[in-house]
N, C-alpha and C positions, 0 to 999 in steps of 0.2 A: 190834533191836540187832545190829550187825555185830560178830562176834567177831574178836579180833586174829589175824592170820596169824603163825604161829610156825614158823621153820625151824631145824633142829638142825644144828650143825657140831661134829664130834668130832675131837679130835686129842690123845688121851691114852693112847697105847700103854704097855706095861710098860717099854719102853726107848725113848730118843729121842736123836738125835745132838746133840752140843754145837754151838751156833751159831758157835763160833770155830774149833774144830779138827775137828769131825765125829765124835769118839769118843762112843759111846753111853753115856748115864748111866741110872741106875735110877730108876724112878718113886717119888717119896716121898709125894706126896699129890695127889689130883685136885682140880681147881678148876672153877668155873662162873661165867659172867657172861652177863647178858642185855643186849643193846644194840639200838638201833633200826635197822631196815632200811627198805626202800623198797617200797611197794605203792600203786598209784593208788587214791585215795579209800578207803584202808583203813589201819589201824594194823598195822604189821608189826614183828616182832622176830626177832633171831637169838639162839638159845640156844647159846652157845659153851662147849663142854666141853674143857678143856685140863688140863695137869698141871704140877707142879713136880718137877724131877729133881735128883738128887744126882750131881754130876759125878765122873767117874773120871780126869779129866785135871787139869793144873795151871792151866788157863785161868781157872777160877772154881770156887766151891764148889757153887753151885746155879744152875740155869737153868730156864726155862719154855718150853713148847711152845705158842706163840701162832699159830694157823693163818691169821689174816687179814693183809692188807697195810696195815692201819691200826695206830696205836699201841695197845698193850695196855690202856691206860686210856681209850681213846676211847669216847664215848657213841654214835657212829654208825658204820655200816660204810662200805665203799668205794662202794656204790651211791648212798648219800646224798651223798657228796662229789662223785661224778661228775655227779650231777643238778644240784648247785649250780654246778659249773664250766660245765656246758652252758648254763645260763641266763645266766651272765655272759659267757662267751666266744662261744658260738654265737648266743644270742638277743639279746645286747647289753643285758641288763637291768642296772640299778644294784643296789646292795646292798638298798635298801628294797624294791624290786619283786621281787627274788629271794626275800627272806624271805616276802613276801606270796604269791608263787607256790608256794613249798614248803609253806606252811601250807594253801593252798587245795587243792592237788592231792594232797598226801600226808599232811596232818594233822600236819606237823612244825613245831613252834615253835622255830626256830633263833635263835641270837644273831648279832649283827653280827661279833663276834670269830671265830665259827666260819667265816664266809665267808672271812675273811682267812687263817684256818688252812688252809682247803681250797686256797687258792692256793699257800701255802708248801709244803703237802704234795705238790702236783703238781710244783712246781719241784724238790723234793728227789728225785723219782722220775726226773727226766731224766738221761740219760747225756750230760752237757754236753760232755766232750771229743770223743766220737764225733759228737755233733750239730754241733759246730763244724767238724769235718772235712767232714761232709756239706754244710754250708752253703758252705764255701769251694770245694768241688768243683763244686757245682751253681749257684753264685751267678751271676745273669744280668747283674749290674752296676746293676740298679735296686733301690733301697731305699726302702720306704715306712715312715714313722714316724707313729705316732698314739698317743693316750693315751685311756685309759678311766677315767673318774672314778668311784670307788667309795667315796663318803662321805669318811671321813678320809684315805683313801689314794688313790693314782693308779697305775694299771697302765700302764707304758710298753711299747709294742709295736713291734717292727721285723719287717717281712715282705718277702719277695721276690715281687711279684705276677706276674712273668713265669714264674718257676720254680714258682710256687704252693707256697712254702716259708716256714714260720715261722722267722725268724732268731733272735730273742731277745726276752725280756721281763724286766721288773723291776718289783717292787712298791715304790713309794717313798712317803714320808710327805708330800711336797709336790711340786706340779707347778711347779718353778721352773728357772731356767737352770742352777744348780749340779747338780741331779739329772739334767737332760737331758744336760749336758756329760759327767758321769761315765758315764752309760749309753752314750752314743755313743763315748766314748773307749775303753770296753771293747771295742766292736766294732772300732775301729781297731787296738787291741792284738792282736786275733785275726789281723789281716792283711786285714780287709775293706776293699776299695777301690772304692766305688761310683762309677759314672759319672754317675748321675742319682739325686737324692734327692727324694722326693715327700712333702710335708707339707701340713697345713692352713694356714690363715692366721695361726697363732699367731706372736707376736713373739719367742718363745723360740728359734726355730730359725735364722734367718738368720746371726746373729753366730757361733753355735756351729759351724754347718756351714762357714762361711768360714774358721774357725780350724782345724778338723780336716781337712776335705777341700776345700781351696781350688780344686782343678781340677774338682770335681763340679758339675754343673748343678743348681740348686735349682728345682724345679717345684711349683706348687701343685696339690693334688688336685682333679680335675675334679668329683668328687662334692661336695666341700665348697664349691666355687665355685658349682655349680648350687643347692645348698642355700641358700647366702647370697642368691643372686639370687631364688629363690622366696620367701624370707623377706621380702625388700624388696618384691616384687610384692604379697604378701599384706598387708603393712603398708600399702601404697598403696591396696589395695582397701578395707581397713577404714577408712582415712581418708576416702575418697570416700563410703562408706556412712554413716559418722557425720555427714558434712556434709549428705547427703540427708535423714537423720533430723531434723537440726536445722532444715532448711528446712520440713519437714512439721509441726514443732511450733511454729514461730515465728508469733506474732500470733494464735494460735487460742485461743479461750475456749470451754470446754465449757459448754453450757447445762445448767441444773439440771433434774433430772427425767428420766424415761425417754422416749426418742424415740418418736414416734408410728409407726404402721405405714407411713404415707406417707413419713415421713422415713427409716425403715429401708430401704424399697424404693428411694428415691432414692439413699441411701448405697450400697446394693449395686450399683445400675446405674452409679454413677460409677467403679467399679473400686477396686483397692487404693489406700490412701493412701500418701504418700511414706514415712511411718514404717513401714508394712507392707512396702513395697518394700525399704527399707533392711534390715529384718529378714530378708527372703528372700535378699538378696544376702549378708549375713553368714553365713547358714546354708549356702549353697552356694558360698562363695568358693573352696573347694578346686578347683573345676572350672576356674578360671582358669589354674592351673599344672599341671593334669593333661594327660598326653599325649593328643593328638587321636585317635591310633589306639586308645587304651584306653577311649574314651568309648562307652557304649552309646546306643541310640536315645533313651531317656528322659533321659539326661544331656545329649545334644546339644540336645534341646528345652529343657531347663532352662537351658543355657548361652545359647541364643538369647533366652530370656526375661530373663536377666540383662542382656544387651546392650540389650534393649528398654527395660528399666527405667532403665539408666544407660549410655548410649552411650560414655562415657569409658572404660569397661572394655575396649573393643576395643584401646585403645592398650597396655594391660598384657597382653593375651592373647598367648600364644605359639602361633601356628598350626602 
């Protein structure tokens, strides 16, 4: 049995400055809370020792010394919140997969609402006025807009790919034209004047962009275009493989009883059936859209075997 890992954080001196004016108050009573922290494949806690103080100023009567950068009534520390944000923003996981990853890696059973709370917590930490000035000073003129679907909510993202700069984000309840217009109109109010706006193929953007920045060129994202093309190619491969499997099953009646050794030998000498070829194609269909330079020797042989089984695949292959 693995014992929990416990780390102690103390912030309970005899006197502590008021959070409003800085004048020191006298400690009235010590307090203690245990909250969950982060440790890979292990249960971890923070033992937080803090205190309540009697103020000597007119700002308030009492105040507390909370040493962490999370709310005083939080059940998880900042490490947990950062790990959740990394899996959403850096790894591109949705809410459900984020919750599964946190339970698998850190034994943390989090709620969906906590994930959204982490996003709001991070936004509240941003120094937005200073960030806006930085964006306006370093903005290259190219604006990328995308959305990340997080269950009941959608995270709208705006970035500058040339300056490698995050521009803005917004957590909205619905991914519709009204929320997109409000999000982009805030950027326009900042004074942002893009020359090129890059989006995916969503129908939400053309009308809104023509309204807000009529002089800007609207360009589709190359990544999304290639992704859509690959999806169409793989769909065509599946359609051809299913047709091959149907040809292998048409008009065949399986004889009753176990085949004899002679029949088994004849069957093995005849090579794979059309149904088996179709299954092989479906299993390795990803090779049709994989970069030729990224194929190893085994994958090149498998790709040649796909073309041997179904020559029509050469038409879909991208050399």
